[in-house]
C-alpha positions in Angstrom: -42.9 66.1 -20.9 -44.8 64.6 -17.8 -44.5 64.4 -14.4 -45.4 62.4 -12.2 -47.8 63.3 -9.5 -44.8 61.9 -7.0 -42.9 64.4 -7.6 -45.3 67.1 -7.8 -47.0 66.2 -4.5 -42.9 66.3 -3.2 -42.9 70.1 -4.0 -46.1 71.0 -2.3 -46.4 72.6 0.9 -47.5 70.6 3.6 -50.9 71.8 4.2 -51.7 70.9 -0.1 -50.6 67.8 0.6 -53.2 67.4 3.6 -56.1 69.1 2.0 -55.1 66.6 -1.1 -54.8 63.2 0.8 -57.8 64.6 2.9 -59.8 65.2 -0.9 -59.3 61.6 -1.4 -60.0 60.2 1.2 -63.2 61.6 1.0 -63.3 60.6 -2.5 -62.6 56.8 -1.6 -65.2 57.4 1.4 -68.2 56.0 -1.0 -67.4 53.9 -3.7 -69.9 51.5 -5.7 -68.4 48.5 -5.6 -67.5 48.5 -9.6 -65.3 50.7 -8.5 -64.3 49.5 -5.6 -63.1 46.7 -7.4 -61.1 48.4 -10.3 -59.4 51.0 -8.2 -58.0 48.0 -5.9 -57.2 47.2 -9.7 -59.2 44.2 -9.8 -60.6 42.7 -12.8 -63.9 40.5 -12.7 -62.2 37.6 -13.8 -60.1 38.3 -10.8 -62.5 38.6 -8.6 -64.9 35.8 -9.3 -61.9 33.3 -9.7 -60.9 34.6 -5.6 -65.1 34.0 -5.0 -64.4 30.8 -6.9 -67.7 31.8 -9.2 -68.2 32.9 -12.6 -67.3 36.4 -13.4 -71.2 36.9 -14.8 -71.8 37.1 -11.3 -69.9 39.4 -9.8 -71.4 41.6 -13.0 -74.8 40.6 -11.4 -73.4 41.6 -8.0 -71.9 44.4 -8.5 -75.2 45.7 -10.0 -77.2 44.6 -7.3 -79.4 47.1 -4.5 -80.7 44.6 -2.2 -78.0 41.6 -1.2 -77.4 39.4 2.0 -74.5 40.9 4.0 -72.4 38.0 4.2 -72.3 37.9 0.7 -71.1 41.5 0.6 -68.3 40.9 3.5 -66.7 37.2 1.2 -66.8 40.0 -1.5 -64.7 42.9 0.3 -62.9 40.1 2.2 -61.5 38.9 -1.2 -60.8 42.5 -2.1 -58.4 42.2 0.7 -60.8 44.5 3.0 -63.0 44.2 6.5 -66.5 44.7 6.4 -67.6 46.8 9.2 -71.0 48.3 9.5 -72.0 50.8 11.7 -75.4 51.3 12.7 -76.0 55.7 13.4 -78.4 56.8 15.8 -78.5 60.5 16.5 -77.2 60.5 20.1 -74.2 57.8 18.8 -73.0 55.5 16.2 -72.9 51.6 17.1 -70.6 49.2 15.7 -72.8 46.1 14.9 -70.9 42.9 16.5 -69.9 40.6 13.5 -72.2 38.1 12.1 -72.7 34.8 14.6 -72.1 36.6 18.0 -74.1 36.5 20.1 -76.8 39.6 20.5 -76.6 41.5 23.7 -80.1 41.6 26.1 -80.6 45.2 27.5 -79.3 44.2 30.7 -75.7 42.7 29.2 -76.5 45.7 26.9 -76.3 48.7 29.8 
């Protein structure tokens, strides 16, 4: 008889549970849009309904390699998430302000 993962997990030592959680988080950190949608339990039809578009639009969007940030933001928001953009530089990471925020000038960025 198959056992539920939660039963097996309850018997695992804390170190093993921590390793499993870390690996799951690493796997979840890099998802294609279609994989993310499926992992969150949404069909293309359901997501299309939330975005007020037709299902073929979702299929096309998931295959794109380039899109507007606002389109991606709306897609992630419909899935229940928040899009956060980070620019990675050798000396530090910089979180990009939400779209529509006034740009920083050199004098105000210092």
